[in-house]
N, C-alpha and C positions, 0 to 999 in steps of 0.2 A: 504494500500500500504506500509506504514512504517513497519507494522507487518511482511509482506512478505519479505521485505528487511532485517529486523533484523533476521528473521528465516534463510534466505539464508546465511547471514554472519555467523551465529552461526553453521550452518550445513555444508557448503561447504568451506568457506574460511580457516578454520584450515588445510585443506588438500592441500594448494597451494604448499608447499615445495615438497610433494610427487608428485604432478602433474608436477612440474618443473623437478624434478629428472628423472621421467619417460620420459618426452618429450625430455630431454637433451640426454638421452641414445638412444632414438629412432632416433632423428634427427641428433645426433652427432655434433650439433652446438648450441652454447649458445644463439645467437641471434634468430635463428629459433625456438628454444625451447621456448623462451619468447613469440614469436608470436603465436606459437601453443597453449600455455597455455592461452594467452589472448583470442584467439578465443574459446577455450574450456570453459572458465569461462563465456564468453558472451552467448554461446550456453546453458550452464547450467542455467544461469539466465533466459534466454528466456523460457526454458522448466521446470523451477523449480515448477511451479504450477501443473505439471503432476507428479512430484516426490512423491512417496507414502511411503517413508521411506526405511529402509534397511541400508546397509552400504554405507554411503555417499562418503567415499574415493573410494570404488570400482566403484561407479556410476560416480564420476568425472574422474577417471582414464580411464574408458571406453570411456568417451567423449573425453579425451585427445588422446586416441588411434585413434578414428575416425577422429579427427582433423589432427593427424599426417598422416593418410592414405590419406586424402584429399590433404594435403600439398605435400606429396610424389608423388601423381598422377599428380598434377599440375606441379610440378618440373620436373617430367619425361616427361610430355607432352611438356614442354618448352625446353627440350633437356638438362637439367642440371642433374647432378648426386648429390646425397647427399654429403654435405660437411663434411669433417673430419678435425678437428683442426690440423694444421701443427705443432704448437708449443709443443704439447704433455703436456701442462700445466694442472693444476688442479685448481678448485675453492675451494677445500677443505682447511680448515685452516692448518697451518703448523704442528699442533699437538694438542693433548688433553692436556690442561694446568694442568689437575688433574692427569695425568699419570706420575708416578714417573720414568718410564723408559725413558721418552722423555726429561729429564732434560739437556742432553748434546746437543750441536748443531749437532754433528754427528748423534745421534739417531734421532733427528727431521728431518734431511736431508734424512736419510735412510727411515724413515716412509713416508715422502712426495714422495720420489722416488717410493716406493712400491705402494702407492696409485695411482700414475700416471700410473704405469705399469698395475695395475688392471684395471683402467679406460680404458686404451688403448686396452687391451686384450678384455674386454667386448664389446667395440665399434667395434671390428673386427668380432664379431660373426654375423652370418646371422640373419636378423631381428626377425624371430619367436623365435629363441633360446635366443637372447639378451633380447627380450621382456619378455619371461617367467622367465629368470634368474633375471632380475631387479625387476620384480613384486614379486617374491618369496623371494629373498635374501636381497633386499634392502627395500622393502615395507612390508615385512612380511605378504603378503596376502596368504590365504589358496589356496589349489588347486581348490576348488570350486569357489572362487572369481576370480581366474585367468581364469578359464574356462568361467565364465560369461563375463568377460571383453573381452576376445579374441574370444569368440564364438566358441570354440572347446570343445570336450569332455574332461573329467578329465583325462582319459587315455592318450590322446594326450598331455595334459599339463605335465603329469608325464614323458612321453617319451621325450618331448622337454627339460625338466629340466635335465634329465639324460644325454642327448646328449650335452646340453650346458655345464654342469659341466665337462664332459669328454673332450670336445673341449677346454674349458678354461684351464683345468689341463695340457693337452698336449701342449698348447701354452705356458703356464707358464714354463713348463719343458724345452721346446726349448729355451725360452728367457733367463732363469736364471739357468737352470740345477738343480733346487731344487723343492721340493714339493710346490704346490700352497698354498698361505696363507690360514690359517684357516683349513688346512687339517691335520696338525700334532698335537700331544698331547700338550696341554697348549698354543697353538697358538690362538691369537685373531682372531675373524671373520673379514676378510679383505674386505668383500664386502660392509661393511657399512662405 
């Protein structure tokens, strides 16, 4: 029993941050994301003896997705709509302490505002597009892994990603009148 617990901890627990990030973007609510990840980890623990290897992160994220779908169905049945944070805030740190460009308070504030805008725009995308974009751009999963997690063909994943990027870019353009972060030369990838 102790060996199984140690193997679970070594295999699954390193991916909790990815699970939380994914759940947070799906649920659009910090507290609900914590509940979804908690349920997902419990489901993963209960079914870990059936886990036969492979990509543990993709396996856990598939469980997170299923827990989110269960949560969303229960919330819909109860007459509630998915919550969206009203404060527009972010849990991201104010800046990267090793980035020399963020030494001024103004640069740190601009970076934090841009991160909040990116998060808000991603959260406004319809679920299938938001899901694909977060899994690819934030979790660096392959098209094949995303297809396995979402249960759709790779072509559908590619289509959803293209549409999500287009919708994100158009929203960014409307919001700020500039190219989306990460799209210009020398720009840092803003999805992370």
